[in-house]
All heavy atoms as a GROMACS GRO file, in nm:
protein
  517
    1MET      N    1   9.553  11.494   9.610
    1MET     CA    2   9.606  11.381   9.537
    1MET      C    3   9.701  11.433   9.430
    1MET      O    4   9.664  11.517   9.350
    1MET     CB    5   9.490  11.303   9.474
    1MET     CG    6   9.534  11.192   9.380
    1MET     SD    7   9.404  11.076   9.336
    1MET     CE    8   9.320  11.162   9.208
    2PRO      N    9   9.826  11.385   9.428
    2PRO     CA   10   9.921  11.429   9.325
    2PRO      C   11   9.869  11.397   9.185
    2PRO      O   12   9.798  11.299   9.164
    2PRO     CB   13  10.047  11.349   9.355
    2PRO     CG   14  10.035  11.309   9.497
    2PRO     CD   15   9.889  11.294   9.522
    3SER      N   16   9.903  11.481   9.089
    3SER     CA   17   9.853  11.463   8.953
    3SER      C   18   9.908  11.339   8.884
    3SER      O   19   9.855  11.297   8.783
    3SER     CB   20   9.885  11.588   8.870
    3SER     OG   21  10.026  11.604   8.861
    4ASP      N   22  10.016  11.280   8.938
    4ASP     CA   23  10.073  11.163   8.872
    4ASP      C   24  10.010  11.032   8.921
    4ASP      O   25  10.046  10.926   8.874
    4ASP     CB   26  10.224  11.159   8.888
    4ASP     CG   27  10.268  11.150   9.033
    4ASP    OD1   28  10.188  11.179   9.122
    4ASP    OD2   29  10.384  11.113   9.057
    5GLU      N   30   9.912  11.040   9.014
    5GLU     CA   31   9.846  10.918   9.060
    5GLU      C   32   9.745  10.871   8.956
    5GLU      O   33   9.679  10.951   8.889
    5GLU     CB   34   9.777  10.941   9.194
    5GLU     CG   35   9.874  10.945   9.309
    5GLU     CD   36   9.804  10.931   9.444
    5GLU    OE1   37   9.681  10.920   9.448
    5GLU    OE2   38   9.877  10.933   9.544
    6LEU      N   39   9.732  10.741   8.945
    6LEU     CA   40   9.638  10.680   8.853
    6LEU      C   41   9.497  10.694   8.909
    6LEU      O   42   9.472  10.663   9.026
    6LEU     CB   43   9.674  10.532   8.834
    6LEU     CG   44   9.596  10.455   8.729
    6LEU    CD1   45   9.631  10.506   8.590
    6LEU    CD2   46   9.628  10.307   8.740
    7THR      N   47   9.404  10.740   8.828
    7THR     CA   48   9.265  10.753   8.871
    7THR      C   49   9.188  10.629   8.828
    7THR      O   50   9.233  10.555   8.738
    7THR     CB   51   9.200  10.877   8.807
    7THR    OG1   52   9.196  10.858   8.665
    7THR    CG2   53   9.276  11.005   8.842
    8PRO      N   54   9.074  10.602   8.891
    8PRO     CA   55   8.995  10.486   8.850
    8PRO      C   56   8.959  10.484   8.701
    8PRO      O   57   8.973  10.379   8.637
    8PRO     CB   58   8.872  10.494   8.940
    8PRO     CG   59   8.924  10.557   9.065
    8PRO     CD   60   9.022  10.661   9.015
    9PRO      N   61   8.917  10.597   8.641
    9PRO     CA   62   8.890  10.593   8.497
    9PRO      C   63   9.015  10.561   8.414
    9PRO      O   64   9.006  10.490   8.312
    9PRO     CB   65   8.838  10.734   8.465
    9PRO     CG   66   8.787  10.786   8.595
    9PRO     CD   67   8.876  10.726   8.700
   10GLU      N   68   9.130  10.611   8.457
   10GLU     CA   69   9.255  10.578   8.386
   10GLU      C   70   9.288  10.430   8.400
   10GLU      O   71   9.336  10.367   8.306
   10GLU     CB   72   9.370  10.663   8.438
   10GLU     CG   73   9.361  10.808   8.399
   10GLU     CD   74   9.465  10.893   8.470
   10GLU    OE1   75   9.506  10.858   8.583
   10GLU    OE2   76   9.504  10.996   8.414
   11ALA      N   77   9.264  10.374   8.519
   11ALA     CA   78   9.287  10.230   8.539
   11ALA      C   79   9.201  10.150   8.444
   11ALA      O   80   9.247  10.051   8.384
   11ALA     CB   81   9.258  10.191   8.684
   12ALA      N   82   9.077  10.192   8.427
   12ALA     CA   83   8.987  10.123   8.333
   12ALA      C   84   9.038  10.134   8.190
   12ALA      O   85   9.038  10.034   8.115
   12ALA     CB   86   8.846  10.181   8.344
   13ARG      N   87   9.085  10.252   8.152
   13ARG     CA   88   9.139  10.270   8.016
   13ARG      C   89   9.263  10.184   7.992
   13ARG      O   90   9.278  10.123   7.887
   13ARG     CB   91   9.171  10.418   7.991
   13ARG     CG   92   9.050  10.501   7.957
   13ARG     CD   93   9.088  10.636   7.898
   13ARG     NE   94   9.170  10.717   7.986
   13ARG     CZ   95   9.124  10.796   8.082
   13ARG    NH1   96   8.995  10.805   8.104
   13ARG    NH2   97   9.206  10.868   8.155
   14TRP      N   98   9.355  10.180   8.091
   14TRP     CA   99   9.476  10.100   8.076
   14TRP      C  100   9.444   9.952   8.070
   14TRP      O  101   9.506   9.877   7.994
   14TRP     CB  102   9.575  10.130   8.188
   14TRP     CG  103   9.652  10.256   8.164
   14TRP    CD1  104   9.629  10.378   8.217
   14TRP    CD2  105   9.764  10.272   8.076
   14TRP    NE1  106   9.720  10.470   8.171
   14TRP    CE2  107   9.805  10.406   8.083
   14TRP    CE3  108   9.835  10.186   7.993
   14TRP    CZ2  109   9.911  10.456   8.010
   14TRP    CZ3  110   9.941  10.236   7.920
   14TRP    CH2  111   9.978  10.370   7.928
   15ALA      N  112   9.349   9.908   8.150
   15ALA     CA  113   9.308   9.768   8.146
   15ALA      C  114   9.250   9.734   8.009
   15ALA      O  115   9.285   9.631   7.950
   15ALA     CB  116   9.206   9.738   8.256
   16ALA      N  117   9.163   9.819   7.959
   16ALA     CA  118   9.105   9.796   7.827
   16ALA      C  119   9.212   9.796   7.719
   16ALA      O  120   9.210   9.712   7.627
   16ALA     CB  121   8.998   9.902   7.797
   17ARG      N  122   9.306   9.886   7.731
   17ARG     CA  123   9.415   9.894   7.633
   17ARG      C  124   9.499   9.767   7.632
   17ARG      O  125   9.550   9.724   7.528
   17ARG     CB  126   9.503  10.016   7.663
   17ARG     CG  127   9.608  10.041   7.561
   17ARG     CD  128   9.681  10.168   7.592
   17ARG     NE  129   9.780  10.193   7.488
   17ARG     CZ  130   9.858  10.296   7.483
   17ARG    NH1  131   9.848  10.389   7.576
   17ARG    NH2  132   9.945  10.311   7.386
   18ALA      N  133   9.513   9.705   7.750
   18ALA     CA  134   9.589   9.580   7.762
   18ALA      C  135   9.505   9.459   7.726
   18ALA      O  136   9.554   9.346   7.731
   18ALA     CB  137   9.643   9.566   7.904
   19GLY      N  138   9.378   9.481   7.692
   19GLY     CA  139   9.291   9.370   7.656
   19GLY      C  140   9.233   9.296   7.775
   19GLY      O  141   9.188   9.183   7.763
   20LEU      N  142   9.234   9.361   7.893
   20LEU     CA  143   9.181   9.300   8.014
   20LEU      C  144   9.040   9.351   8.041
   20LEU      O  145   9.014   9.470   8.030
   20LEU     CB  146   9.270   9.332   8.134
   20LEU     CG  147   9.416   9.290   8.122
   20LEU    CD1  148   9.497   9.346   8.237
   20LEU    CD2  149   9.426   9.139   8.118
   21ARG      N  150   8.953   9.260   8.076
   21ARG     CA  151   8.817   9.300   8.111
   21ARG      C  152   8.813   9.328   8.260
   21ARG      O  153   8.822   9.237   8.341
   21ARG     CB  154   8.721   9.189   8.072
   21ARG     CG  155   8.716   9.168   7.922
   21ARG     CD  156   8.631   9.052   7.886
   21ARG     NE  157   8.496   9.070   7.944
   21ARG     CZ  158   8.390   9.004   7.905
   21ARG    NH1  159   8.401   8.915   7.810
   21ARG    NH2  160   8.274   9.026   7.962
   22LEU      N  161   8.801   9.453   8.294
   22LEU     CA  162   8.801   9.497   8.433
   22LEU      C  163   8.660   9.544   8.470
   22LEU      O  164   8.611   9.641   8.415
   22LEU     CB  165   8.901   9.610   8.452
   22LEU     CG  166   8.921   9.665   8.592
   22LEU    CD1  167   8.974   9.557   8.686
   22LEU    CD2  168   9.017   9.783   8.589
   23PRO      N  169   8.594   9.473   8.563
   23PRO     CA  170   8.461   9.518   8.605
   23PRO      C  171   8.469   9.660   8.662
   23PRO      O  172   8.565   9.696   8.730
   23PRO     CB  173   8.420   9.418   8.713
   23PRO     CG  174   8.506   9.298   8.690
   23PRO     CD  175   8.634   9.351   8.631
   24ALA      N  176   8.367   9.740   8.638
   24ALA     CA  177   8.366   9.879   8.680
   24ALA      C  178   8.384   9.894   8.831
   24ALA      O  179   8.446   9.991   8.876
   24ALA     CB  180   8.236   9.946   8.636
   25ASP      N  181   8.334   9.798   8.909
   25ASP     CA  182   8.347   9.810   9.054
   25ASP      C  183   8.488   9.782   9.103
   25ASP      O  184   8.518   9.798   9.220
   25ASP     CB  185   8.247   9.720   9.125
   25ASP     CG  186   8.269   9.572   9.099
   25ASP    OD1  187   8.333   9.537   8.996
   25ASP    OD2  188   8.223   9.490   9.181
   26ARG      N  189   8.580   9.743   9.016
   26ARG     CA  190   8.719   9.716   9.053
   26ARG      C  191   8.813   9.829   9.016
   26ARG      O  192   8.930   9.828   9.053
   26ARG     CB  193   8.768   9.586   8.984
   26ARG     CG  194   8.687   9.464   9.017
   26ARG     CD  195   8.696   9.424   9.163
   26ARG     NE  196   8.833   9.392   9.195
   26ARG     CZ  197   8.888   9.407   9.315
   26ARG    NH1  198   8.818   9.451   9.414
   26ARG    NH2  199   9.014   9.376   9.336
   27ASN      N  200   8.766   9.926   8.940
   27ASN     CA  201   8.853  10.035   8.893
   27ASN      C  202   8.923  10.108   9.007
   27ASN      O  203   9.044  10.134   9.000
   27ASN     CB  204   8.773  10.136   8.810
   27ASN     CG  205   8.722  10.078   8.681
   27ASN    OD1  206   8.766   9.972   8.636
   27ASN    ND2  207   8.625  10.144   8.621
   28ALA      N  208   8.850  10.141   9.112
   28ALA     CA  209   8.910  10.214   9.224
   28ALA      C  210   9.015  10.130   9.296
   28ALA      O  211   9.122  10.181   9.333
   28ALA     CB  212   8.802  10.260   9.321
   29ALA      N  213   8.986  10.002   9.316
   29ALA     CA  214   9.082   9.914   9.385
   29ALA      C  215   9.208   9.896   9.302
   29ALA      O  216   9.320   9.895   9.356
   29ALA     CB  217   9.018   9.780   9.416
   30VAL      N  218   9.192   9.880   9.172
   30VAL     CA  219   9.309   9.864   9.084
   30VAL      C  220   9.392   9.992   9.084
   30VAL      O  221   9.515   9.986   9.092
   30VAL     CB  222   9.265   9.825   8.941
   30VAL    CG1  223   9.381   9.833   8.843
   30VAL    CG2  224   9.205   9.684   8.942
   31ALA      N  225   9.326  10.106   9.078
   31ALA     CA  226   9.400  10.234   9.080
   31ALA      C  227   9.473  10.250   9.211
   31ALA      O  228   9.591  10.291   9.213
   31ALA     CB  229   9.303  10.350   9.057
   32ALA      N  230   9.409  10.218   9.323
   32ALA     CA  231   9.474  10.231   9.454
   32ALA      C  232   9.594  10.138   9.465
   32ALA      O  233   9.700  10.176   9.517
   32ALA     CB  234   9.374  10.202   9.565
   33THR      N  235   9.580  10.016   9.415
   33THR     CA  236   9.691   9.920   9.420
   33THR      C  237   9.807   9.967   9.333
   33THR      O  238   9.923   9.962   9.375
   33THR     CB  239   9.643   9.781   9.375
   33THR    OG1  240   9.537   9.739   9.461
   33THR    CG2  241   9.756   9.679   9.379
   34ALA      N  242   9.776  10.014   9.215
   34ALA     CA  243   9.881  10.065   9.125
   34ALA      C  244   9.953  10.184   9.187
   34ALA      O  245  10.076  10.195   9.180
   34ALA     CB  246   9.821  10.103   8.990
   35ASN      N  247   9.879  10.272   9.252
   35ASN     CA  248   9.940  10.389   9.317
   35ASN      C  249  10.029  10.347   9.433
   35ASN      O  250  10.136  10.405   9.455
   35ASN     CB  251   9.832  10.487   9.362
   35ASN     CG  252   9.768  10.557   9.246
   35ASN    OD1  253   9.831  10.583   9.144
   35ASN    ND2  254   9.639  10.585   9.257
   36HIS      N  255   9.987  10.246   9.508
   36HIS     CA  256  10.070  10.196   9.618
   36HIS      C  257  10.200  10.136   9.564
   36HIS      O  258  10.308  10.165   9.616
   36HIS     CB  259   9.994  10.092   9.700
   36HIS     CG  260  10.079  10.032   9.808
   36HIS    ND1  261  10.117  10.101   9.920
   36HIS    CD2  262  10.136   9.909   9.817
   36HIS    CE1  263  10.193  10.023   9.996
   36HIS    NE2  264  10.206   9.906   9.935
   37ILE      N  265  10.189  10.054   9.462
   37ILE     CA  266  10.309   9.994   9.402
   37ILE      C  267  10.402  10.104   9.352
   37ILE      O  268  10.524  10.099   9.372
   37ILE     CB  269  10.270   9.897   9.289
   37ILE    CG1  270  10.200   9.775   9.348
   37ILE    CG2  271  10.393   9.856   9.207
   37ILE    CD1  272  10.134   9.685   9.246
   38HIS      N  273  10.346  10.205   9.289
   38HIS     CA  274  10.427  10.316   9.239
   38HIS      C  275  10.500  10.387   9.353
   38HIS      O  276  10.617  10.424   9.340
   38HIS     CB  277  10.339  10.414   9.163
   38HIS     CG  278  10.416  10.524   9.097
   38HIS    ND1  279  10.448  10.640   9.161
   38HIS    CD2  280  10.470  10.533   8.973
   38HIS    CE1  281  10.517  10.718   9.081
   38HIS    NE2  282  10.532  10.656   8.966
   39SER      N  283  10.432  10.405   9.467
   39SER     CA  284  10.496  10.473   9.580
   39SER      C  285  10.611  10.390   9.638
   39SER      O  286  10.714  10.445   9.678
   39SER     CB  287  10.394  10.507   9.688
   39SER     OG  288  10.348  10.391   9.754
   40VAL      N  289  10.596  10.258   9.641
   40VAL     CA  290  10.704  10.172   9.690
   40VAL      C  291  10.822  10.175   9.594
   40VAL      O  292  10.937  10.188   9.637
   40VAL     CB  293  10.652  10.028   9.709
   40VAL    CG1  294  10.767   9.932   9.738
   40VAL    CG2  295  10.549  10.022   9.822
   41VAL      N  296  10.795  10.167   9.466
   41VAL     CA  297  10.902  10.171   9.367
   41VAL      C  298  10.973  10.306   9.370
   41VAL      O  299  11.095  10.313   9.356
   41VAL     CB  300  10.847  10.139   9.226
   41VAL    CG1  301  10.950  10.164   9.118
   41VAL    CG2  302  10.800   9.994   9.220
   42ALA      N  303  10.899  10.413   9.394
   42ALA     CA  304  10.961  10.546   9.401
   42ALA      C  305  11.062  10.553   9.514
   42ALA      O  306  11.169  10.613   9.499
   42ALA     CB  307  10.853  10.653   9.418
   43VAL      N  308  11.031  10.490   9.628
   43VAL     CA  309  11.126  10.487   9.740
   43VAL      C  310  11.250  10.408   9.700
   43VAL      O  311  11.363  10.449   9.729
   43VAL     CB  312  11.060  10.426   9.865
   43VAL    CG1  313  11.162  10.401   9.975
   43VAL    CG2  314  10.949  10.517   9.916
   44LEU      N  315  11.231  10.296   9.633
   44LEU     CA  316  11.346  10.215   9.590
   44LEU      C  317  11.434  10.291   9.492
   44LEU      O  318  11.557  10.276   9.493
   44LEU     CB  319  11.298  10.084   9.528
   44LEU     CG  320  11.227   9.988   9.624
   44LEU    CD1  321  11.173   9.869   9.546
   44LEU    CD2  322  11.319   9.944   9.735
   45ARG      N  323  11.374  10.372   9.408
   45ARG     CA  324  11.451  10.450   9.310
   45ARG      C  325  11.540  10.552   9.376
   45ARG      O  326  11.639  10.596   9.318
   45ARG     CB  327  11.358  10.518   9.211
   45ARG     CG  328  11.297  10.423   9.112
   45ARG     CD  329  11.216  10.496   9.009
   45ARG     NE  330  11.167  10.401   8.911
   45ARG     CZ  331  11.053  10.412   8.847
   45ARG    NH1  332  10.976  10.517   8.869
   45ARG    NH2  333  11.016  10.321   8.760
   46GLU      N  334  11.506  10.594   9.498
   46GLU     CA  335  11.586  10.694   9.569
   46GLU      C  336  11.709  10.634   9.637
   46GLU      O  337  11.797  10.708   9.680
   46GLU     CB  338  11.499  10.763   9.674
   46GLU     CG  339  11.388  10.848   9.615
   46GLU     CD  340  11.297  10.906   9.720
   46GLU    OE1  341  11.329  10.895   9.841
   46GLU    OE2  342  11.194  10.964   9.683
   47LEU      N  343  11.717  10.503   9.646
   47LEU     CA  344  11.830  10.439   9.713
   47LEU      C  345  11.956  10.450   9.629
   47LEU      O  346  11.951  10.441   9.506
   47LEU     CB  347  11.799  10.292   9.741
   47LEU     CG  348  11.682  10.265   9.835
   47LEU    CD1  349  11.657  10.115   9.846
   47LEU    CD2  350  11.708  10.324   9.972
   48ASP      N  351  12.068  10.467   9.696
   48ASP     CA  352  12.197  10.476   9.628
   48ASP      C  353  12.262  10.338   9.628
   48ASP      O  354  12.300  10.286   9.733
   48ASP     CB  355  12.287  10.577   9.700
   48ASP     CG  356  12.423  10.590   9.634
   48ASP    OD1  357  12.438  10.546   9.518
   48ASP    OD2  358  12.513  10.646   9.698
   49PHE      N  359  12.272  10.278   9.512
   49PHE     CA  360  12.333  10.147   9.499
   49PHE      C  361  12.474  10.158   9.439
   49PHE      O  362  12.525  10.062   9.383
   49PHE     CB  363  12.247  10.056   9.410
   49PHE     CG  364  12.117  10.017   9.473
   49PHE    CD1  365  11.998  10.074   9.431
   49PHE    CD2  366  12.113   9.926   9.576
   49PHE    CE1  367  11.878  10.038   9.489
   49PHE    CE2  368  11.994   9.890   9.635
   49PHE     CZ  369  11.875   9.947   9.591
   50GLY      N  370  12.536  10.273   9.454
   50GLY     CA  371  12.667  10.299   9.395
   50GLY      C  372  12.775  10.200   9.434
   50GLY      O  373  12.859  10.164   9.353
   51ASP      N  374  12.776  10.153   9.559
   51ASP     CA  375  12.879  10.060   9.605
   51ASP      C  376  12.834   9.915   9.601
   51ASP      O  377  12.904   9.826   9.648
   51ASP     CB  378  12.921  10.094   9.749
   51ASP     CG  379  12.990  10.228   9.757
   51ASP    OD1  380  13.052  10.268   9.656
   51ASP    OD2  381  12.983  10.292   9.862
   52THR      N  382  12.718   9.890   9.544
   52THR     CA  383  12.666   9.754   9.538
   52THR      C  384  12.721   9.686   9.413
   52THR      O  385  12.705   9.736   9.302
   52THR     CB  386  12.512   9.756   9.531
   52THR    OG1  387  12.464   9.829   9.643
   52THR    CG2  388  12.456   9.616   9.530
   53PRO      N  389  12.786   9.571   9.430
   53PRO     CA  390  12.840   9.503   9.312
   53PRO      C  391  12.727   9.446   9.226
   53PRO      O  392  12.617   9.420   9.276
   53PRO     CB  393  12.925   9.390   9.372
   53PRO     CG  394  12.872   9.369   9.508
   53PRO     CD  395  12.815   9.499   9.553
   54PRO      N  396  12.752   9.428   9.098
   54PRO     CA  397  12.649   9.372   9.011
   54PRO      C  398  12.614   9.229   9.051
   54PRO      O  399  12.694   9.159   9.116
   54PRO     CB  400  12.711   9.377   8.872
   54PRO     CG  401  12.856   9.397   8.893
   54PRO     CD  402  12.875   9.459   9.028
   55ALA      N  403  12.498   9.184   9.015
   55ALA     CA  404  12.448   9.052   9.054
   55ALA      C  405  12.543   8.937   9.018
   55ALA      O  406  12.555   8.843   9.098
   55ALA     CB  407  12.310   9.029   8.992
   56PRO      N  408  12.612   8.936   8.904
   56PRO     CA  409  12.700   8.823   8.873
   56PRO      C  410  12.814   8.805   8.974
   56PRO      O  411  12.873   8.698   8.984
   56PRO     CB  412  12.756   8.856   8.735
   56PRO     CG  413  12.654   8.946   8.674
   56PRO     CD  414  12.598   9.025   8.789
   57VAL      N  415  12.846   8.907   9.053
   57VAL     CA  416  12.952   8.899   9.152
   57VAL      C  417  12.905   8.822   9.276
   57VAL      O  418  12.984   8.762   9.348
   57VAL     CB  419  13.000   9.041   9.190
   57VAL    CG1  420  13.102   9.036   9.302
   57VAL    CG2  421  13.056   9.111   9.069
   58TYR      N  422  12.774   8.821   9.301
   58TYR     CA  423  12.718   8.758   9.419
   58TYR      C  424  12.739   8.607   9.416
   58TYR      O  425  12.718   8.542   9.315
   58TYR     CB  426  12.569   8.789   9.430
   58TYR     CG  427  12.503   8.722   9.548
   58TYR    CD1  428  12.522   8.769   9.676
   58TYR    CD2  429  12.423   8.611   9.530
   58TYR    CE1  430  12.463   8.708   9.784
   58TYR    CE2  431  12.362   8.548   9.638
   58TYR     CZ  432  12.383   8.598   9.764
   58TYR     OH  433  12.324   8.536   9.872
   59ARG      N  434  12.782   8.550   9.529
   59ARG     CA  435  12.800   8.406   9.540
   59ARG      C  436  12.708   8.354   9.649
   59ARG      O  437  12.714   8.400   9.762
   59ARG     CB  438  12.945   8.372   9.574
   59ARG     CG  439  13.041   8.422   9.462
   59ARG     CD  440  13.176   8.372   9.489
   59ARG     NE  441  13.172   8.227   9.480
   59ARG     CZ  442  13.263   8.153   9.421
   59ARG    NH1  443  13.367   8.210   9.369
   59ARG    NH2  444  13.253   8.022   9.419
   60ALA      N  445  12.626   8.257   9.616
   60ALA     CA  446  12.527   8.206   9.709
   60ALA      C  447  12.584   8.107   9.809
   60ALA      O  448  12.522   8.078   9.910
   60ALA     CB  449  12.413   8.141   9.632
   61GLU      N  450  12.704   8.054   9.783
   61GLU     CA  451  12.762   7.958   9.875
   61GLU      C  452  12.802   8.026  10.005
   61GLU      O  453  12.857   8.136  10.003
   61GLU     CB  454  12.887   7.890   9.817
   61GLU     CG  455  12.868   7.824   9.684
   61GLU     CD  456  12.901   7.915   9.568
   61GLU    OE1  457  12.987   8.004   9.582
   61GLU    OE2  458  12.839   7.898   9.463
   62PRO      N  459  12.778   7.964  10.118
   62PRO     CA  460  12.824   8.024  10.245
   62PRO      C  461  12.975   8.021  10.252
   62PRO      O  462  13.041   7.930  10.202
   62PRO     CB  463  12.761   7.935  10.351
   62PRO     CG  464  12.728   7.807  10.283
   62PRO     CD  465  12.708   7.838  10.138
   63GLU      N  466  13.030   8.125  10.312
   63GLU     CA  467  13.174   8.130  10.330
   63GLU      C  468  13.214   8.028  10.438
   63GLU      O  469  13.148   8.013  10.540
   63GLU     CB  470  13.217   8.269  10.371
   63GLU     CG  471  13.195   8.372  10.264
   63GLU     CD  472  13.245   8.508  10.306
   63GLU    OE1  473  13.336   8.515  10.390
   63GLU    OE2  474  13.192   8.607  10.254
   64ASN      N  475  13.324   7.962  10.416
   64ASN     CA  476  13.374   7.865  10.512
   64ASN      C  477  13.480   7.934  10.597
   64ASN      O  478  13.597   7.940  10.561
   64ASN     CB  479  13.431   7.742  10.441
   64ASN     CG  480  13.467   7.632  10.538
   64ASN    OD1  481  13.458   7.649  10.659
   64ASN    ND2  482  13.508   7.519  10.484
   65HIS      N  483  13.438   7.985  10.712
   65HIS     CA  484  13.529   8.057  10.800
   65HIS      C  485  13.623   7.963  10.877
   65HIS      O  486  13.722   8.006  10.933
   65HIS     CB  487  13.452   8.144  10.899
   65HIS     CG  488  13.376   8.255  10.833
   65HIS    ND1  489  13.438   8.365  10.781
   65HIS    CD2  490  13.244   8.271  10.808
   65HIS    CE1  491  13.348   8.444  10.728
   65HIS    NE2  492  13.230   8.390  10.742
   66ASP      N  493  13.591   7.834  10.881
   66ASP     CA  494  13.672   7.738  10.954
   66ASP      C  495  13.776   7.669  10.867
   66ASP      O  496  13.846   7.579  10.913
   66ASP     CB  497  13.581   7.631  11.017
   66ASP     CG  498  13.484   7.692  11.118
   66ASP    OD1  499  13.524   7.790  11.184
   66ASP    OD2  500  13.371   7.643  11.126
   67ALA      N  501  13.789   7.710  10.742
   67ALA     CA  502  13.879   7.642  10.650
   67ALA      C  503  14.025   7.653  10.692
   67ALA      O  504  14.104   7.563  10.669
   67ALA     CB  505  13.861   7.698  10.508
   68ALA      N  506  14.062   7.761  10.757
   68ALA     CA  507  14.202   7.782  10.796
   68ALA      C  508  14.236   7.709  10.926
   68ALA      O  509  14.352   7.703  10.964
   68ALA     CB  510  14.230   7.929  10.810
   69VAL      N  511  14.141   7.654  10.993
   69VAL     CA  512  14.167   7.589  11.122
   69VAL      C  513  14.222   7.452  11.103
   69VAL      O  514  14.199   7.378  11.019
   69VAL     CB  515  14.037   7.584  11.208
   69VAL    CG1  516  14.063   7.511  11.338
   69VAL    CG2  517  13.987   7.723  11.233
   0.00000   0.00000   0.00000
């Protein structure tokens, strides 16, 4: 297990720090879920969005390809 993965005791500490009451039997499930989310986000961080325009450029209206006809 990589050292950067969240352990069940750490999940319990973070929950307590956030003021959440986490039953002890949920610590492992919360840690596993957090680790899965972290692995998905890590993949997204590796993507190159260099040619992607910023969100304000996006237009949700469909293009009218028949306008010139």
